[in-house]
Structure formats: C-alpha cells, structure tokens
C-alpha positions in Angstrom: 0.0 0.0 0.0 1.4 3.4 -1.0 1.0 6.4 1.3 1.8 9.5 -0.8 0.6 12.7 0.9 -0.4 15.7 -1.0 1.7 18.6 0.2 0.5 22.2 0.0 3.2 24.7 0.9 1.6 28.0 1.9 3.5 31.2 1.0 3.2 34.7 2.2 1.0 35.7 -0.7 -1.7 33.3 0.6 -1.3 34.7 4.1 -1.9 38.2 2.8 -4.9 37.0 0.8 -6.5 35.8 4.0 -5.5 38.8 6.0 -3.7 36.7 8.5 -0.5 34.7 9.2 -1.0 30.9 9.0 0.4 28.9 11.8 0.9 25.9 9.5 3.3 25.4 6.6 1.8 22.4 4.8 -1.4 20.4 4.3 -1.6 16.6 3.8 -4.7 15.0 2.2 -5.3 11.3 2.3 -8.0 9.4 0.4 -8.4 6.0 1.9 -10.3 3.1 0.2 -11.8 0.4 2.4 -13.2 -3.0 1.3 -15.6 -5.5 2.8 -18.1 -8.1 1.5 -21.8 -7.4 2.0 -22.6 -11.1 1.7 -19.9 -12.4 4.0 -20.2 -9.7 6.6 -16.4 -9.2 6.4 -14.4 -7.1 8.8 -13.6 -3.9 7.0 -10.0 -3.5 5.7 -7.9 -0.6 4.4 -7.4 -1.5 0.7 -5.6 1.5 -0.7 -4.5 5.1 -0.1 -4.4 7.3 -3.2 -1.3 9.2 -4.1 -0.8 12.9 -5.2 1.9 15.4 -4.5 1.6 19.1 -4.8 4.6 21.4 -4.3 5.1 25.1 -4.1 7.8 26.4 -6.5 8.6 30.1 -7.0 5.2 31.1 -5.8 3.3 28.7 -8.0 1.7 25.3 -7.2 2.0 22.1 -9.1 0.4 18.7 -9.0 2.1 15.9 -10.8 4.0 18.4 -12.9 0.8 20.3 -13.8 0.2 23.8 -12.4 -2.5 24.1 -9.8 -4.6 27.2 -9.5 -3.9 29.2 -6.4 -7.6 29.8 -5.8 -8.3 26.1 -5.3 -6.0 26.0 -2.3 -7.6 29.2 -0.9 -11.0 27.7 -1.4 -10.1 24.6 0.7 -8.6 26.6 3.5 -11.5 29.0 3.6 -14.0 26.1 3.8 -12.0 24.4 6.6 -11.9 27.6 8.7 -15.5 28.8 8.0 -17.1 30.1 11.2 -20.4 28.2 10.8 -19.0 24.8 10.1 -20.4 23.3 13.3 -23.9 24.5 12.4 -26.2 21.9 10.9 -29.5 23.5 11.9 -32.6 23.7 9.7 -32.3 27.5 9.5 -28.8 27.0 7.8 -30.8 25.3 5.0 -33.4 28.0 4.9 -36.2 25.9 6.4 -38.9 27.9 8.2 -39.7 25.8 11.3 -42.6 28.2 12.3 -44.3 27.6 9.0 -43.9 23.9 9.4 -45.6 23.9 12.8 -48.7 25.6 11.3 -49.2 23.8 8.0 -49.2 20.0 8.4 -51.9 19.6 5.7 -49.7 21.3 3.1 -46.7 19.1 4.2 -48.8 16.0 3.6 -49.9 17.3 0.2 -46.2 17.7 -0.8 -45.5 14.0 -0.3 -45.0 12.5 -3.8 -43.9 8.9 -3.6 -44.7 5.3 -4.7 -47.2 4.8 -1.9 -50.3 7.0 -2.3 -52.1 6.8 1.1 -55.7 7.6 1.2 -55.0 9.8 4.3 -58.0 9.0 6.4 -58.6 10.9 9.6 -56.7 8.4 11.7 -53.7 8.6 9.4 -53.8 12.4 9.3 -54.0 12.7 13.1 -51.0 10.4 13.5 -48.8 12.0 10.8 -49.6 15.6 11.6 -48.1 15.0 15.0 -44.9 13.7 13.4 -44.7 16.4 10.8 -45.0 19.3 13.2 -42.3 17.9 15.5 -39.2 19.8 14.5 -36.9 17.2 16.1 -38.1 14.7 13.5 -36.7 17.1 10.8 -33.3 17.3 12.5 -33.2 13.5 12.6 -34.3 13.2 9.0 -31.6 15.7 7.9 -28.9 13.7 9.7 -30.3 10.5 7.9 -30.2 12.3 4.6 -26.6 13.5 5.0 -25.5 10.0 6.1 -27.2 8.1 3.2 -24.7 5.8 1.4 -22.9 4.7 4.6 -23.4 1.0 4.2 -21.9 -1.6 1.9 -24.4 -3.2 -0.5 -24.5 -6.2 -2.8 -23.3 -4.0 -5.6 -20.8 -1.8 -3.6 -17.9 -3.4 -1.7 -15.8 -0.2 -1.2 -16.0 2.8 1.1 -14.0 6.0 0.9 -12.6 8.4 3.4 -10.7 11.7 3.3 -8.3 12.9 5.9 -7.0 16.5 5.8 -4.1 17.4 8.1 -2.4 20.8 8.6 1.2 20.8 9.7 3.6 23.3 11.2 7.3 22.3 11.5 6.5 18.7 11.0 3.8 18.6 13.7 0.0 18.2 13.2 -1.7 21.4 14.1 -5.2 20.4 13.0 -7.0 17.4 11.4 -10.4 16.7 9.9 -11.7 13.3 8.9 -14.7 12.6 6.7 -17.2 9.9 7.3 -16.7 6.6 5.5 -19.1 6.6 2.6 -20.1 4.4 -0.3 -21.9 7.2 -2.1 -23.4 10.6 -1.1 -21.9 13.5 0.6 -18.4 13.3 2.2 -19.5 15.3 5.2 -20.0 15.4 8.1 -16.3 15.7 9.0 -14.9 15.3 12.5 -12.1 17.4 13.8 -9.4 16.4 16.3 -11.6 17.4 19.2 -14.4 15.1 18.1 -16.6 17.9 16.8 -18.8 17.5 13.7 -18.2 19.8 10.8 -20.8 20.4 8.0 -19.5 22.3 5.0 -20.0 21.0 1.5 -17.4 23.4 0.2 -14.6 21.3 1.8 -15.3 18.2 -0.4 -16.0 20.5 -3.4 -12.6 22.1 -3.0 -10.8 18.7 -2.6 -12.6 17.4 -5.8 -11.4 20.5 -7.7 -7.8 20.1 -6.4 -7.6 16.4 -7.2 -9.6 16.9 -10.5 -11.8 13.8 -9.6 -14.3 14.4 -12.4 -17.1 13.6 -10.0 -20.4 15.3 -10.6 -20.9 17.6 -7.6 -24.1 19.2 -6.5 -24.8 21.4 -3.5 -27.2 19.9 -0.9 -30.8 21.1 -1.4 -32.3 23.7 0.8 -35.5 25.6 1.3 -38.7 23.9 0.0 -36.7 21.3 -1.9 -35.0 20.0 1.2 -38.2 20.4 3.2 -40.1 18.2 0.8 -37.3 15.6 0.9 -37.4 15.6 4.8 -41.2 15.3 4.8 -40.9 12.2 2.6 -38.3 10.7 5.0 -40.5 11.4 8.0 -43.5 9.8 6.3 -41.5 6.8 5.2 -40.0 6.3 8.6 -43.6 6.0 9.9 -45.0 3.9 7.1 -45.6 0.8 9.2 -47.9 2.8 11.5 -49.6 4.4 8.5 -50.2 1.0 7.0 -51.8 -0.1 10.3 -54.2 2.8 10.0 -55.1 2.4 6.3 -58.1 0.2 6.8 -59.9 3.0 8.6 -60.7 4.3 5.2 -62.9 1.2 4.8 -64.1 0.8 8.3 -67.8 0.6 7.3 -67.1 -2.4 4.9 -64.9 -4.1 7.5 -67.5 -3.9 10.2 -70.0 -5.7 7.9 -67.9 -8.8 8.8 -69.0 -8.6 12.5 -72.2 -10.5 11.6 -70.1 -13.6 11.3 -66.8 -12.9 13.0 -64.9 -11.3 15.7 -62.5 -8.9 14.1 -59.1 -9.4 15.8 -57.1 -6.9 13.8 -56.7 -5.2 10.4 -53.9 -3.4 8.5 -52.8 -2.8 5.0 -50.3 -5.3 3.6 -46.9 -3.6 3.4 -44.6 -4.9 0.8 -45.2 -7.7 -1.7 -44.3 -11.4 -2.2 -45.4 -14.6 -0.5 -49.0 -13.5 -0.4 -49.7 -11.0 -3.2 -47.9 -9.1 -6.0 -49.6 -6.8 -8.4 -52.5 -5.6 -6.3 -52.2 -1.9 -5.7 -53.6 -2.1 -2.1 -54.7 -5.0 0.0 -56.2 -5.0 3.5 -55.4 -7.9 5.8 -58.3 -8.6 8.2 -57.8 -11.3 10.9 -61.1 -13.0 11.8 -62.2 -15.5 14.4 -65.4 -17.3 15.4 -66.7 -20.3 17.2 -66.1 -22.7 14.3 -62.3 -22.4 14.6 -59.9 -24.1 16.9 -58.2 -21.8 19.4 -55.1 -21.5 17.3 -56.8 -21.2 13.9 -57.4 -17.8 12.4 -59.1 -16.8 9.1 -57.2 -14.1 7.3 -59.2 -12.1 4.7 -57.0 -10.5 2.1 -59.3 -8.0 0.5 -58.1 -5.8 -2.3 -59.3 -2.3 -2.7 -61.5 -1.4 -5.7 -61.8 2.3 -6.3 -63.1 3.6 -2.9 -64.3 0.4 -1.4 -63.2 -3.2 -0.5 -63.8 -6.3 -2.5 -67.3 -7.5 -1.7 -67.6 -9.4 1.6 -70.4 -11.8 0.5 -68.0 -14.5 -0.8 -66.2 -15.0 2.4 -69.4 -15.1 4.3 -70.7 -17.8 2.0 -67.5 -19.9 1.8 -65.8 -19.7 5.2 -67.6 -22.6 7.0 -66.6 -25.0 4.3 -63.0 -23.8 4.2 -62.6 -24.0 8.0 -64.2 -27.5 8.1 -61.9 -28.8 5.3 -58.7 -27.4 6.9 -59.6 -28.7 10.4 -60.3 -32.1 8.8 -56.6 -32.5 8.0 -56.0 -35.0 10.9 -52.2 -34.8 11.2 -52.3 -31.0 11.3 -55.2 -30.7 13.7 -53.5 -33.2 16.0 -50.4 -31.1 15.9 -52.3 -27.9 16.6 -54.0 -29.5 19.6 -50.7 -30.7 21.1 -48.7 -27.6 20.3 -50.0 -24.6 22.1 -47.5 -22.1 20.6 -48.4 -23.2 17.0 -50.9 -21.1 15.0 -52.5 -21.8 11.6 -53.6 -18.9 9.4 -56.2 -19.8 6.8 -56.1 -17.3 3.9 -59.0 -16.1 1.8 -58.0 -13.9 -1.2 -61.0 -11.7 -2.3 -63.3 -14.7 -3.2 -61.2 -17.9 -3.1 -58.6 -19.7 -1.1 -55.7 -19.0 -3.5 -54.7 -16.2 -5.7 -52.9 -15.9 -9.1 -49.6 -14.9 -7.5 -49.4 -18.2 -5.5 -50.7 -20.2 -8.4 -47.9 -18.9 -10.5 -45.3 -19.7 -7.8 -46.4 -23.2 -7.0 -47.6 -24.4 -10.4 -46.4 -21.9 -13.1 -48.2 -22.4 -16.5 -48.0 -24.5 -19.7 -45.8 -22.0 -21.6 -43.1 -22.1 -18.9 -43.4 -25.9 -18.6 -42.7 -26.1 -22.3 -39.7 -23.7 -22.0 -38.3 -25.8 -19.2 -38.7 -29.1 -21.1 -36.9 -27.8 -24.1 -34.0 -26.6 -22.0 -33.8 -29.8 -20.0 -33.8 -31.8 -23.3 -30.8 -29.8 -24.5 -28.9 -30.4 -21.3 -29.6 -34.1 -21.4 -28.5 -34.4 -25.0 -25.4 -32.4 -24.3 -24.5 -34.7 -21.4 -25.4 -37.9 -23.4 -23.0 -36.8 -26.2 -20.2 -36.4 -23.7 -20.0 -32.6 -24.1 -18.6 -31.2 -20.9 -20.4 -28.2 -19.4 -18.9 -25.5 -17.2 -21.7 -26.1 -14.7 -23.4 -29.0 -12.9 -26.0 -30.3 -15.4 -28.2 -32.0 -12.7 -28.3 -28.7 -10.7 -29.1 -26.8 -13.8 -32.1 -29.1 -14.4 -33.3 -28.7 -10.8 -33.0 -24.9 -11.1 -34.9 -24.8 -14.4 -37.6 -27.0 -13.0 -38.0 -24.9 -9.9 -38.0 -21.6 -11.9 -40.3 -22.7 -14.7 -42.5 -25.5 -13.2 -42.8 -24.6 -9.5 -43.4 -27.9 -7.7 -43.6 -29.6 -11.1 -47.0 -31.3 -10.6 -48.4 -29.4 -13.5 -52.0 -29.1 -12.2 -54.5 -27.8 -14.7 -55.7 -24.3 -13.8 -59.3 -25.2 -12.9 -58.0 -27.7 -10.4 -55.4 -25.5 -8.7 -57.7 -22.5 -8.6 -59.7 -24.5 -6.0 -56.7 -24.9 -3.6 -56.7 -23.4 -0.1 -53.6 -21.6 1.1 -52.6 -21.7 4.7 -49.6 -21.0 6.9 -48.4 -22.6 10.1 -46.0 -20.8 12.5 -44.9 -21.9 16.0 -42.8 -18.8 16.8 -39.6 -20.5 15.5 -40.7 -22.4 12.4 -42.9 -21.2 9.5 -44.3 -23.3 6.6 -46.7 -22.7 3.8 -49.2 -25.4 2.7 -52.0 -25.9 0.2 -55.1 -28.1 0.6 -55.9 -29.4 -2.8 -59.5 -30.0 -4.1 -59.2 -33.8 -3.7 -58.0 -33.3 -0.1 -54.3 -34.0 -0.8 -52.1 -31.7 1.3 -49.1 -30.0 -0.3 -46.2 -28.7 1.8 -44.8 -26.0 -0.4 -42.3 -23.9 1.7 -40.3 -24.5 4.9 -38.5 -21.5 6.4 -36.7 -23.2 9.3 -35.9 -26.5 10.9 -39.4 -28.1 11.2 -42.8 -28.1 9.6 -45.5 -29.6 11.8 -43.8 -33.0 12.6 -41.5 -33.1 9.6 -37.8 -32.1 9.5 -35.7 -30.8 6.7 -33.9 -34.1 6.3 -37.2 -35.8 5.4 -37.2 -33.9 2.1 -33.9 -34.9 0.4 -32.2 -31.6 1.0 -28.6 -30.8 1.9 -29.4 -27.3 3.0 -29.0 -26.9 6.7 -30.5 -23.4 6.8 -32.6 -21.0 4.8 -35.8 -21.5 2.8 -36.5 -24.8 1.0 -39.3 -26.1 -1.2 -40.2 -29.6 -0.2 -43.2 -29.7 -2.6 -44.3 -32.9 -0.7 -47.8 -34.4 -1.0 -49.6 -36.0 2.0 -53.0 -37.5 2.7 -55.2 -36.3 5.5 -53.4 -38.5 8.0 -49.9 -37.3 7.0 -48.9 -40.2 4.8 -46.5 -39.3 2.0 -48.0 -39.5 -1.5 -46.8 -39.4 -5.0 -48.8 -37.3 -7.5 
C-alpha cells in the first residue's frame, strides 16, 4: 500500500490574501479506500491510499507536474476555517420551522412517492403530530446526509478523506470525513471530536484532485423540506399501513355479523401472499367454528373507494374451515402444540390467488420452455460434451423456476386450492389443501414443519428457505402425485 501525501506549501502571498498569518506550513490530504463483503459480513480492511503530490515552486503550485490554480487552495482553507462549520441547523438550509408547525396539511400534500395513502382521519391525526415535531426534521436531515454509509451487494468499497495541517512537521489540526459508499463526504470530524458540516470542503478537494465527480450542493428551502417530509412519512410507514383500513371501516364492520375482528392493516410490501394488487387489506377474523389456534385471514383488495365485496367470504368460510380442520395430522399437531398457529387465507373470493398459483404451479408455456432446456442439457450430457456447470443442478433450477413444484396441475384444479400457513414462533411453513384433499407442503422456512424435518425432504441445505413440494393424505402419509 502506498501512502503518498499531497503537500500544499503555503507562502506569504496566501497569508496576505486571507489577511492573517497561517500557523501551519503544509497540508496533507489522504484518500483511503476500504473494502468489505456485503454477503460475507467481512471485517472492513484498508485497501488503498491514493497518491498525489503538490509542491510550491517560485510562488506557484504544481500537482504531478501540472500547475495548480492558487484559488483552489484558498477555497479549501477558507472552507475548513469557516465560522459556521459546526452549524447543521434547519435554518442554515433556509427551512422555516414556524411555518412547518402551522401547515401540516400542506406538508402531507407535498408527499409524492410510490405509496399513495388515502389519508383518512386516523392517518392524518397520526402523521400531523410527526410532521409538526421539529426534532423529526433534525433526525431526517442527519439521515439524509448519512445516506450511502453501508456496503451493499453492488458496492464493496468505502471511501474516506483525511486532511491534516502541519507546522514544523507537527500536526496542528486534522479533519476526517465519514466513510461513505456514495453521497456526501460530510460530516467531517475534527481532532476534538466535533462535527463539521461544509459541502465546500469536499468540493474544494474534488477540484484540487480533479476527480471528475459530478458535484451538487445539498438542497435547501422547499426542496429540502419536501425531501425531509418524505423521509419522516417513510419512517412512519408501518404505523400508517396499520391505519389504512380505517378508510374502509364501514365495509370491514360488515364482517361482524359472522366474525370477531381481531385486527386489520394494509399489507406492506409484496411477495409470499400478493404481488400486483395496488392495495390489500389484511383482516384477521375469528369465530366459534375455529380451533383456538386457527385464524381466518381475509386478504381484501381495494377497488376504487371500497373493499372487495364481503359476500363471498361469508358464503365460503364454513366449508373452508371444516376442510382445513379435517386434516387430521395438522389438527392433532395444533391441539398438542399450544404455541403453534394456523392462518387460513382467503383472497377476495377464493382460497388461493394468481400470485401463489404462479409460484407453486407456473403455466403450460413455462413448462414447455423448461422441457426444451432440459432436453438440450440431457442431449449435451449424453453426447459427452462437458459443461462448465453442474447439469443436474441446472435441471433442478430450471424445473424450480419454470415449473414450480412440477406437478403441473390444470388451472381449474389448482384454482380451488386453499392456502394456509403454520407458525410456532420459530418455524414457519406454507401449505396448500388441494381440491381432492391432498395436502401440499410448499415452503419450509426453518428446521421443522409440523412433525416433519428438513432431512425428510432430500435436501442438503441446513438453513434457509427450502421447497419440499411434498404431498400427503389427511393422515400425514406421504403420497406421489
């Protein structure tokens, strides 16, 4: 690793330009590069320190043999010594805190993002309190300036600047930037542990080193205010999702004729249960027909300004509950495992939705695509042509991606499946009850699924999610298709 400091020799001309006599005679700038693996959670290591040397010769400044403009040095020193460097208040960015406290409705209206909340009265009451609390803006500003602090799957390097001022070979002052993957170099920290906020420091360094980086001053005024409002709202999204169903409270309460309503919230995120639906309310229901640890989960999508009609679940639920509770090996498990819970899902008007059908079964076009690829792999192997990959593993991957569990059920049949999930606090598994009362174990998250272990399903994976795709009868006996 090379450590070549950048030396700036300050002459009397610069001293006169600043109207003072500098106590230091040189400046050293280091740019450190650190490396770590996001996937392996590696210990961070210093990988490289960049090298540049700037000298003063006959009142002129040179970097790698090229002349350096004097004003670039002056700009750096001026930024380091600026009086308001420790100030990171909202007023520094021209944000009117008094206006914020008096206009929560306009702040909500300024929120433009992927999630378009309906902003019912409950949500407004909750978020108005957050948006008029000035401390939340200070926290959001600190978050904004520290964006890009973490390694990611696409970024294995961090960077850091250190600027030292010297006099007679001794350090008279030092500032160190944060370690960053992307974003602003500030905040800096001086030798006394004080934070320094001045974008001009990194801008001056970029100009001196001619980094070619695109630089842009931090936003201020309304632009920054809107950005901070978005951060505050996004930091409170989970609570806002919990309150979303109050927009449909009248429709939800129609279910009281058949159920006790245990809880409701809007589904946050996608995958596992739903995908393309713009908004889905999760309503947990209970009544006398269910075992103590069985719950019916109504996943109702929103349609314009109302929920999907409730008549289907009222008509179907008794049959669904009876069928699920007739799976003897699962019912016996629930009765002897007090921590275990079974959630029976109902998607709008049936026990399975298109997203889960696509995952577990796929479709004839993808089956055909997989078959063609598998035939090519088999022919290649039969003819003795060596591949750069494991052919058997490639076949398994193709089957998994294009055929799901590879039972290839016709759509009319699988559309009558019932989706349910079992969780005991440590282990989670996803199941389907098929129309002919076969039971399909689709996903295992952990060590066990009911009374079955990972080793029962021909897997070498000791951890993580697996797809057993195992069929059973109502008594838990393993079946073929």
